[in-house]
C-alpha positions as a printed Julia matrix, in Angstrom:
397×3 Matrix{Float64}:
 -23.19    4.85   18.24
 -26.24    4.89   20.52
 -28.51    3.16   18.0
 -25.94    0.46   17.42
 -25.8    -0.21   21.13
 -29.59   -0.33   21.47
 -29.89   -3.0    18.79
 -26.93   -5.03   20.01
 -28.88   -6.92   22.64
 -31.5    -8.01   20.12
 -28.84   -9.6    17.97
 -26.84  -11.39   20.64
 -29.0   -14.52   20.66
 -29.13  -14.62   16.86
 -25.38  -14.29   16.59
 -24.91  -17.1    19.12
 -27.26  -19.34   17.17
 -25.59  -18.49   13.91
 -22.19  -18.98   15.6
 -18.98  -17.28   14.6
 -17.62  -16.15   11.2
 -13.97  -16.91   10.58
 -12.35  -17.05    7.18
 -12.61  -20.31    5.21
  -9.64  -22.61    4.64
  -7.36  -22.16    1.64
  -8.39  -23.0    -1.88
 -10.13  -21.5    -4.88
  -9.31  -21.01   -8.51
  -6.69  -18.85  -10.18
  -7.66  -15.25   -9.5
  -5.39  -13.71  -12.12
  -8.04  -14.11  -14.81
 -11.83  -14.11  -15.01
 -13.33  -17.29  -13.59
 -16.62  -18.76  -12.44
 -17.26  -20.59   -9.22
 -17.57  -24.33   -9.1
 -21.05  -25.68   -9.81
 -20.49  -28.7    -7.57
 -21.74  -28.5    -3.99
 -20.02  -30.67   -1.44
 -23.18  -31.17    0.56
 -21.39  -30.56    3.84
 -21.18  -27.67    6.26
 -17.95  -25.74    6.73
 -16.87  -23.73    9.74
 -15.43  -20.41    8.62
 -14.72  -18.8    11.95
 -17.16  -16.42   13.46
 -20.01  -18.0    11.48
 -20.79  -21.35    9.97
 -22.12  -21.63    6.44
 -24.24  -24.76    6.36
 -26.29  -26.77    3.88
 -29.09  -26.88    6.43
 -29.57  -23.14    6.0
 -29.61  -23.5     2.22
 -32.48  -26.0     2.46
 -34.7   -23.57    4.33
 -36.19  -22.25    1.09
 -36.3   -18.66    2.4
 -34.18  -15.65    1.6
 -31.68  -16.59    4.33
 -29.9   -19.5     2.67
 -26.8   -19.29    4.86
 -26.23  -17.62    8.25
 -26.26  -13.85    8.02
 -22.96  -12.04    8.59
 -22.62   -9.84   11.69
 -24.07   -6.38   11.13
 -23.22   -4.95   14.57
 -19.76   -4.06   15.9
 -18.09   -6.03   18.7
 -17.86   -4.21   22.02
 -14.58   -5.53   23.42
 -11.09   -6.1    22.11
 -10.13   -9.78   21.8
  -6.88   -9.3    23.77
  -7.24  -10.24   27.43
  -3.88  -10.88   29.14
  -2.36   -7.78   30.75
   1.36   -7.12   30.68
   3.06   -7.45   34.07
   4.34   -3.87   33.79
   4.71   -0.99   31.37
   7.06   -2.03   28.52
  10.48   -0.42   28.28
  10.96    2.42   25.8
  11.36    1.52   22.11
  11.74    3.47   18.87
   9.46    2.32   16.05
   8.87    3.18   12.41
   5.57    2.79   10.59
   5.8     2.44    6.8
   2.63    3.91    5.27
   1.9     3.11    1.63
   0.78    5.79   -0.8
  -2.84    4.58   -1.02
  -5.47    6.59    0.89
  -6.32    3.49    2.95
  -2.86    3.64    4.51
  -2.97    7.34    5.36
  -6.11    7.65    7.48
  -7.15    5.65   10.53
  -4.54    3.0     9.77
  -1.68    5.45   10.27
  -3.44    7.02   13.25
  -3.56    3.63   14.93
   0.2     3.19   14.84
   0.92    6.76   15.87
  -1.57    6.85   18.75
  -0.68    3.42   20.13
   3.03    4.24   20.14
   2.25    7.49   21.96
   0.21    5.58   24.55
   3.21    3.36   25.24
   5.52    6.37   25.37
   7.55    4.97   22.49
   9.42    6.99   19.88
   7.49    7.02   16.62
   8.26    7.95   13.0
   6.08    7.54    9.93
   7.68    7.02    6.53
   5.42    7.36    3.49
   6.61    5.28    0.56
   5.63    4.54   -3.02
   3.41    1.44   -2.9
   5.36   -0.23   -5.7
   8.72    0.6    -4.11
   8.33   -1.08   -0.75
  11.96   -2.27   -0.69
  13.14    1.34   -0.75
  10.82    2.21    2.12
  11.99   -0.72    4.25
  15.61    0.13    3.51
  15.03    3.73    4.58
  13.6     2.46    7.85
  16.48    0.02    8.39
  19.01    2.79    7.88
  17.54    4.52   10.94
  18.06    1.4    13.1
  14.72    1.4    14.92
  13.73   -1.26   17.41
  10.7    -2.3    15.35
   9.29   -1.77   11.86
   5.59   -1.92   10.91
   4.2    -2.36    7.39
   0.96   -3.54    5.74
  -0.16   -5.09    2.48
   3.3    -5.96    1.19
   4.71   -9.53    1.19
   8.3    -9.83    2.46
   9.24  -11.28   -0.94
   8.96   -7.69   -2.21
  11.76   -6.61    0.14
  13.69   -9.86    0.5
  17.17   -8.4     0.88
  15.91   -5.87    3.42
  14.16   -8.63    5.36
  17.47  -10.49    5.56
  19.15   -7.34    6.8
  16.42   -6.89    9.41
  16.99  -10.46   10.63
  20.72   -9.86   10.82
  20.21   -6.61   12.76
  17.62   -8.15   15.04
  14.89   -5.7    14.01
  11.46   -7.41   14.06
   8.98   -6.53   11.32
   5.26   -6.51   12.16
   2.9    -6.87    9.22
  -0.79   -6.8     8.34
  -3.07   -7.32    5.35
  -0.72   -9.83    3.75
  -0.94  -13.58    3.27
   2.63  -14.46    4.28
   2.83  -16.53    7.49
   5.13  -15.01   10.13
   8.49  -16.79   10.19
  10.88  -14.5    12.13
  14.03  -16.46   11.33
  13.2   -16.81    7.61
  11.29  -13.71    6.51
  11.71  -11.37    9.49
   7.93  -11.14   10.07
   6.89  -11.58   13.69
   3.12  -11.1    13.42
   0.53  -10.8    10.68
  -2.97   -9.4    11.26
  -5.9    -9.44    8.81
  -4.05  -12.15    6.98
  -4.99  -15.37    5.29
  -6.51  -17.68    6.57
  -7.56  -15.24    9.29
  -9.39  -13.02    6.79
 -13.16  -12.89    7.29
 -14.2   -10.47    4.57
 -14.89  -13.0     1.8
 -17.04  -15.18    4.02
 -19.08  -12.28    5.38
 -19.76  -10.54    2.06
 -20.18  -13.86    0.27
 -22.9   -14.87    2.71
 -24.57  -11.48    2.21
 -24.62  -11.96   -1.59
 -25.94  -15.52   -1.34
 -28.86  -14.42    0.81
 -29.55  -11.17   -1.03
 -29.63  -12.93   -4.41
 -31.54  -15.95   -3.09
 -28.73  -18.2    -4.24
 -28.29  -16.86   -7.78
 -25.79  -14.0    -7.43
 -23.56  -13.05  -10.37
 -20.65  -11.01   -9.05
 -17.54   -9.33  -10.44
 -14.58   -8.84   -8.08
 -12.4    -5.74   -8.54
  -8.85   -6.49   -7.38
  -5.21   -5.44   -7.67
  -3.1    -8.45   -8.55
   0.0    -7.1    -6.76
  -1.75   -7.56   -3.4
  -2.07  -11.25   -2.46
  -4.54  -10.38    0.28
  -6.93   -9.04   -2.38
  -6.63  -12.0    -4.73
  -7.12  -14.34   -1.77
 -10.37  -12.53   -1.02
 -11.5   -13.43   -4.52
 -10.39  -17.03   -4.15
 -12.21  -17.43   -0.85
 -15.41  -15.97   -2.33
 -15.12  -18.43   -5.21
 -14.68  -21.29   -2.79
 -17.65  -20.22   -0.68
 -19.89  -19.9    -3.74
 -18.73  -23.24   -5.11
 -19.54  -24.95   -1.83
 -22.7   -23.13   -0.76
 -24.18  -21.48   -3.86
 -23.78  -23.53   -7.06
 -25.9   -21.05   -9.05
 -23.74  -18.11   -7.96
 -20.69  -17.08   -9.95
 -17.7   -14.76   -9.78
 -15.56  -13.12  -12.42
 -12.69  -10.73  -11.85
 -11.86   -7.21  -12.98
  -8.13   -6.7   -12.61
  -6.86   -3.15  -12.13
  -3.5    -1.69  -11.12
  -2.24    0.75   -8.53
  -1.64    3.17  -11.42
  -5.28    2.76  -12.52
  -6.39    3.79   -9.04
  -4.08    6.81   -8.94
  -5.03    7.92  -12.45
  -8.79    7.46  -11.97
  -9.11    4.74  -14.62
 -10.97    2.18  -12.52
 -14.53    3.49  -13.26
 -14.04    3.25  -17.02
 -12.71   -0.31  -16.72
 -15.73   -1.35  -14.66
 -18.17    0.28  -17.08
 -16.54   -1.53  -19.99
 -16.7    -4.84  -18.16
 -20.37   -4.46  -17.27
 -21.3    -3.48  -20.8
 -19.78   -6.74  -22.05
 -21.13   -8.76  -19.09
 -24.75   -7.58  -18.69
 -25.62  -10.57  -16.47
 -23.52   -9.12  -13.62
 -25.63   -8.12  -10.61
 -22.96   -7.25   -8.01
 -19.67   -5.42   -8.29
 -17.5    -6.42   -5.32
 -14.55   -4.15   -4.49
 -11.77   -5.91   -2.59
 -11.04   -2.66   -0.74
 -12.67    0.73   -0.49
 -10.35    2.92   -2.55
 -11.17    0.92   -5.69
 -14.74    2.24   -5.69
 -13.82    5.92   -6.1
 -15.84    7.48   -8.91
 -17.58    4.26   -9.9
 -21.17    5.09   -8.9
 -21.48    8.3   -10.99
 -19.78    6.5   -13.91
 -22.39    3.74  -13.77
 -25.2     6.29  -13.62
 -23.82    8.1   -16.65
 -23.64    4.8   -18.53
 -27.16    3.79  -17.51
 -25.95    0.69  -15.66
 -27.6    -0.68  -12.53
 -25.8    -3.14  -10.25
 -25.39   -3.49   -6.51
 -22.06   -2.16   -5.23
 -20.51   -4.03   -2.3
 -17.01   -4.34   -0.96
 -14.42   -4.51    1.76
 -12.74   -1.97    4.02
 -15.26    0.82    4.29
 -14.02    4.39    4.67
 -15.68    7.81    4.94
 -16.43    8.0     1.22
 -17.92    4.5     1.26
 -20.04    5.23    4.33
 -21.29    8.44    2.73
 -22.49    6.48   -0.29
 -24.02    3.81    1.95
 -25.83    6.58    3.81
 -27.29    7.81    0.53
 -28.35    4.3    -0.48
 -25.96    4.26   -3.44
 -24.08    1.22   -2.12
 -25.73   -1.98   -0.91
 -23.36   -3.52    1.66
 -19.8    -3.02    2.8
 -17.49   -4.81    5.16
 -15.84   -2.58    7.75
 -12.67   -3.44    9.63
 -11.12   -2.05   12.79
  -8.74    0.22   10.91
  -7.33    2.26   13.79
  -7.35   -0.72   16.14
  -5.14   -2.57   13.63
  -2.21   -0.38   14.64
  -2.93   -0.92   18.33
  -3.12   -4.66   17.76
   0.24   -4.68   16.0
   1.73   -2.48   18.72
   0.41   -4.86   21.37
   2.28   -7.68   19.63
   5.45   -5.59   19.68
   4.96   -4.74   23.36
   4.64   -8.42   24.26
   7.69   -9.39   22.24
   9.65   -6.52   23.83
   8.95   -8.11   27.21
   9.74  -11.61   25.88
   6.13  -12.66   26.38
   4.07  -14.93   24.1
   1.54  -13.39   21.75
  -2.12  -13.49   22.71
  -4.09  -16.37   21.1
  -6.08  -13.89   18.99
  -2.86  -12.41   17.62
  -1.77  -15.87   16.57
  -4.94  -16.3    14.49
  -4.19  -13.29   12.31
  -7.75  -12.0    12.62
  -8.99   -8.4    12.83
 -12.48   -7.41   14.09
 -14.82   -6.97   11.14
 -18.55   -6.77   10.32
 -20.93   -5.7     7.53
 -22.73   -2.36    7.07
 -25.91   -2.81    5.03
 -28.18    0.04    6.07
 -28.06    3.83    5.62
 -28.88    4.32    9.31
 -25.78    2.48   10.5
 -23.63    4.29    7.92
 -24.96    7.6     9.27
 -23.74    6.7    12.75
 -20.3     5.73   11.5
 -19.98    9.07    9.75
 -20.05   10.68   13.19
 -16.53    9.35   13.89
 -13.69   11.82   13.15
 -12.51    9.85   10.12
 -16.02    8.86    9.09
 -15.4     5.15    9.53
 -15.32    2.51   12.26
 -12.03    2.65   14.2
 -12.68   -0.42   16.37
 -14.71   -1.54   19.4
 -15.87    1.35   21.55
 -13.17    2.35   24.06
 -10.57    0.0    22.61
  -7.79    2.52   23.23
  -8.47    2.58   26.97
  -8.76   -1.21   27.02
  -5.27   -1.53   25.5
  -3.84    1.1    27.84
  -5.08   -0.86   30.82
  -3.48   -4.04   29.46
  -0.2    -2.17   28.96
  -0.16   -0.74   32.5
  -0.01    2.83   31.17
  -3.46    4.04   32.25
């Protein structure tokens, strides 16, 4: 990451001027079917968190119509308050879904953070569409805490009630459900909505890259609210800041991903929608096999998306993909474990944990992708040295 560090100083002033990008407020059209963004601009600027998308930028007449998204990683974790002492021992269970995104750095984050705390740890792999069974299996073991991602508590409602009754907190991520411990058993929610920055960052990238005329198709799985919300937020951003931009959706299923049917669906869509310039994947696993399928079909579009992984970074390195959002995948587990550690000591959550955010930025050059491929999992785990930073906060280092 030496090159990243050397360029970081040059971008600090620009990032300050551009301010911070945080995810936009709720809204957007129905994402269950193909739709276009609103053609009416509000004529006002909107703060979206770690950056502000403003009309002033759109009037500049250049290729940068809105503030550029961050293209360098943060250097520090956003958690600052140390625990008064090392937390007492707990036994925790991490429920890992069957998708590849759940099995790599994401799982490593939970396992390694629990080990740093000296807590007992067990990972249960479950069928993505049978989350209730996975949660029930965890409850039967009577752990102190349960961790899960991407699944709304409505999918395991009876188990959530049992968790509340047993006093077993559930810590979640990548879901849109607000934490309501006494109602849904969820104590924290990271990378949630409205704390989800991906749509704003990639949307700004498309607006600038297309000079305000981008035609995009979003690939999503309807069973995951966090993915459909990404689409809705992109629609809202385009409607407000890019009236000549548009978005349609390509809906696929978990079975399509597992059976390798996604590339064919995208090819079919593009053949019937030749005006499409960008295919936007709401998470990395959806892009598997798409690039060679497009080449075979003689189709040329720019491939962008969220949640970069080793495969994505390899394609970025080759120049086959245009831009990809990367999130602190391993740090996500440490962030959730930090929340559990604070609750175990009856301490309030850190302000950042209350926001539901997760550090994120955009990769849009082969050189940066090359550097990320040097990590063991071939993707960005989080700010450099984040593990040691957490260990110091937990009084275990």
